[in-house]
N, C-alpha and C positions, 0 to 999 in steps of 0.2 A: 503494499499500500504506499502511497506517494504521502511525502509529510514536507510542508511548510514550514520552517521557523523563520517567524514575521517577526522583524526587527526594526523599528521606529529608530531614528537616531538624529540628534541635533547637538553639534558642539561637544561631542567625548572625545576628541583626538587623542588628550591624554590617556585615555582607556581604551580605547578600541582597538589598538595591537593586543593587548592582552587577554580582551573581549574574544576575539577571534582566534588568537593560539589556543588558549585554553578549549574553546569551543571547538576547532579543529582536533584535539587530542582526546576530548572526550566522547566525541560523538563516533558511532562505528556503523550505524544503520544505514545499509546501502541504497536506499531510495529517497532522498532528503534532499531539501535545496535552503538554503539560507538566503532570505528576500529583504536586503537593508533597503528601508525607505528611507532615504536621507530629507528632513525636514528645512532647508534652507541652512546648511550649516554654513559658519563664516570662518570656521578653523579649517584643518587638513583633513577632516574627517572623511570627505569624499575621493582624496588622493590616497589614502590608507587603504581604503576600500578597494579601488580602480588597482592599485599595486597587485591585489591578490588575486586577480585574472577572473577567471571563471569557475574555479573550482576553491575549495578552502578543506584539505583533507577528502573524506570521502563526500563532503558537501557541493552540490554543485552552488554556485555562487551569483548572484545575479543583484544590482543596485540599481535604484528606482530614486532620480532626481527630482525633486520638487521644492516649489519657493516655498518658503517659511508660511506655514497656516495651522501648525498645533499638531501635537501626539495624535489626536483624534482622527483627524482627516489622513495624517501620514497613515495610519493603521487600516481604515477603509480604502485607502487607495493599495496599500497593499493585500487585502482580503481580496480585492475586486483582480488581482492579478496573479494570485496566488496559483500553482499548478497543483496543489497537494489536497488529498482528501480531508486529510486533519492538518489543522493549524496549530504551532504552539507559538504563542506570544511571547516574546523574549524581550528583555529591556538591553538597553546598549551599554548600559552600567553593571550588568550581570555576567558572573563566570559560573559554569557547570562545575562544579564539584564533585561529581558520581560519574563514574567509568559505565558505560552501556545504559545513559540515562534515557536515552531514546527508546530502546529498545523496552525498557523497564513502563515506559507510561503508555506504549502501544500497546505491552500485552494484559496492561491493567485496562485500559480503555476499550478496547475491542473485546474483555472476557464478556460484555453483558450488553443487550442495546439498551438499556434504561441509561448509561451513562453519558451524560453529557460536555462535562467536563472537568478535567484531573489536574490539580494543580503540587506543587513543589513546597517543600521546606525552604523558606528564604530566612537568610541571616545576615546582618549586617557585618559591613568590613572591620569593624570594631569587637565582635564576638559577640553581642546579643543579638536574639530570635528577633525577626521581625515578624514571620507570621509562619503558622502552619495551618492555611487557610482563613476565611475572614466570617467571622460573626457579624451576621446583619437584622436576622428575626427575632427578637426576643427585646424585653424590657429593658437592658442594656443597649441595646442599638447597635451602631457600627464599631467596632475593633477588630484587633489583629488576634485570631486564636492563639491561645498561648501565653499571651499576657494577661496584665492583670488591671483592672481600671483605676486611676488616679482622681476622676471625679465621683461624685455622687450621682446614682442613677436616676433618671429624670432632670437632672440639673447640667448635662453635659454641655460642653461648649466647642471639644473638638478632639476626631476621632483618635489623634495620636498622643490625647494625655493618658498614657500609661504608662505602666512600669514593665520593662521587659527583662526575663532571664536571661542568662548566659546561655548561648545556643544548646550546650550541651545538660543543660537543666529542665528541658521542655517535656515533661511527663506525658504531655497530651499531642504530644510530636513523634511518637513511638511506632504507631500502627494505621494501616489505611483505615479510614473512616470517613462519614458522608459529613459534610460541611455545606454550610450556607452558601458560600461563595468560593472562588479562586481569585488570585491577585495577579495581576498583570506582567509581573516578573518573569514568571512562568508558567504557563498554563495552555492545556490543551484541548482542543473542542474540534466539532466538525464544520469545516467551512459551509457546507449548504444549510446547516443548521442556523449558524451565525448569520448569514444571508437572509434567512430566512424570516427571523425576528427582527431583521433591520441592521445589522451590524454595530458598530460603536456609535453611538447617539451622540451627535453634532452639539448636542446642549450642554454635554459635559466639556466643550472644547474650551481651553487647550487640551486641559489634563484634568485627573484627578474624578473618580467615582465612575469613569467608563468602562473599566474592569467588571466591578461590582453590577453595574447596570447591565450588561452582557449577562453576565452570570444569572441574575433573576431572571433575565428576559428567556434565557434558554430552560429555567426551571418553569417558568410560566409556560412554554412551550411543553411539559410533561417530563422532561430529563432531571437527570440528577448530577451533584457536582460531589467529587471526592478528594480526599486530599492523601498523597503518595509519600510516607516519610524516606523511602530509599531514593530519592530525588532530592539531592540538597545544592541550592544555589546560593553565591554570595552577592549580596546588592553592596556595589561601592561607592555607597553614600558618602562614607567619610572621605576618600578620595574625591570626590567631584565638591564636595561643599567646602573643601579647605583651600580651593581654588576660588571660588566663588564668594566666599562671606569675607566679610573685613575681619582684620587681624582679632578684634577683640571677641566677635563672636567663637573664631575657631580657638582662641585660647579658651574660653568659658566654656565650648563644648567639650574641648579635650580635657579638661579638668572633670567635667561631670562624667564623662566616661570613664575616666581613668578610677578615679573613686568609687565608681558603682562596681568596676571590676574587682577592685582590691577588698570592698565590703559590700555583700549583698544587704546587711543594714543598712548601711548609707544609701545606696540605690533608693530603697523603699522610701526614705524622707525626703530625699532630693525632689523639687518640683521637677516634672517634664518638660524638656524644651518645647518654646512657643513657636509657631510659624511668624515670618516677619508680615510688615501690614499688608503687603501687598497679596501675599497669598493668602492670610485671612478673609480679603476681601472677596478674593476667587473661591474660597471654599464657602464662605455665605452663600455666594450666588449660585454656585453648585448646590448647596443645600436646600434652597429655596424652589431651584428647578426639580430637583428630587422629589421634595414633598407636593410637587403641582402633577408631576407623573405618578407617581406609586400612591401616594394619598397617604403620608407617613413621613414626618420628621426621621430621619436617619439615624439620628444621635439619641433623641427622646421618643419613641414611639408609640403611640397609644395603641395597646395591644389588641383592645376591642375592636377598633376601626380596621387594623389589619387582619385581623381573622374575619371580619366581613366582609373584606374586599378579597382576600386571599386566599381564603381558608380551603377552598376547596381544590388548590393546586399545589404542585410540588414546592411554592414558595413557602408555604405553612407546613414542610413536612415534618419540623421537629413536633409540632402540636398534635400531629395524626399518627396514631400508635400503628396503623397500618403502612401508611408509607414510611416510617421508622423503621420497622420490621422487614420494609422490603429492600431498603440499602443495607441495612443487615445482612440478609441474604446474598445480597452482590458481593460483598466482602469475603464472608463466609464461604459460597463458593469459589471464589479466586484464591484464597489464602490456606484454606482446607480447615 
């Protein structure tokens, strides 16, 4: 089966060689392409990809060059051009940390027709867990599975206000399980299903919540989402922000991460970092759009309203014993 690795990119030249080298080394599946959709990069990104030619290890390599329009539009452009029946969204600042990773995703994905998305374990490059799937439907609202909320339920202001364990400490991240949503750093889905549900919603342009929206749209179509712990990727956010942030923010972030690494007790009392003003405004806009589209606040959902609107769909799988049991049977059939 043909698989497309769909990688939107903008101005990650400082990481791109590392990302491509690791991807070439870890990808052995013989029928796959890497489709890099460059979103108007102004650094050396395009030249780095061009120098690789038409092959990257076992992967066929294609580059689509676009004017800057945002990640969501780049993803949709790539989805339209993808040659694979299965698509894996990959961020251009993510390295694959598992040999045979693509075979593992494919084997589980193809094990049952109800599987619509499979997502990986994602860790930050400073060692903390980013996510083992994403929680969306529940009183706590949106947050990364495997982390702990740092704001009171019902009074949340930012989905990143969580306390993160070291990647090795995530007890929830040890087995294949059904989850609400995948994460765009690394998630597999069927191309035809993604196109049928409308692809990535441009209402979330330029980025954020688009991957979660796609997963819930696939759930609304009657399919399920699972987390696969044997596929581990490293999200190089630290390397990226060290170049983009002012010095005082880099220093403060580094102190916080080092203190948290030395002492879990310290990590629990340190306030989580907050996004800058521009990002706060974008997130607020996306949060309003989400509520208009889905009918509930993504951070502080009113569960009665969620149940009334989506209770008969796979979106509310956790509240439906039959749907939960069906997901458990999928995992049991695969893992034995």
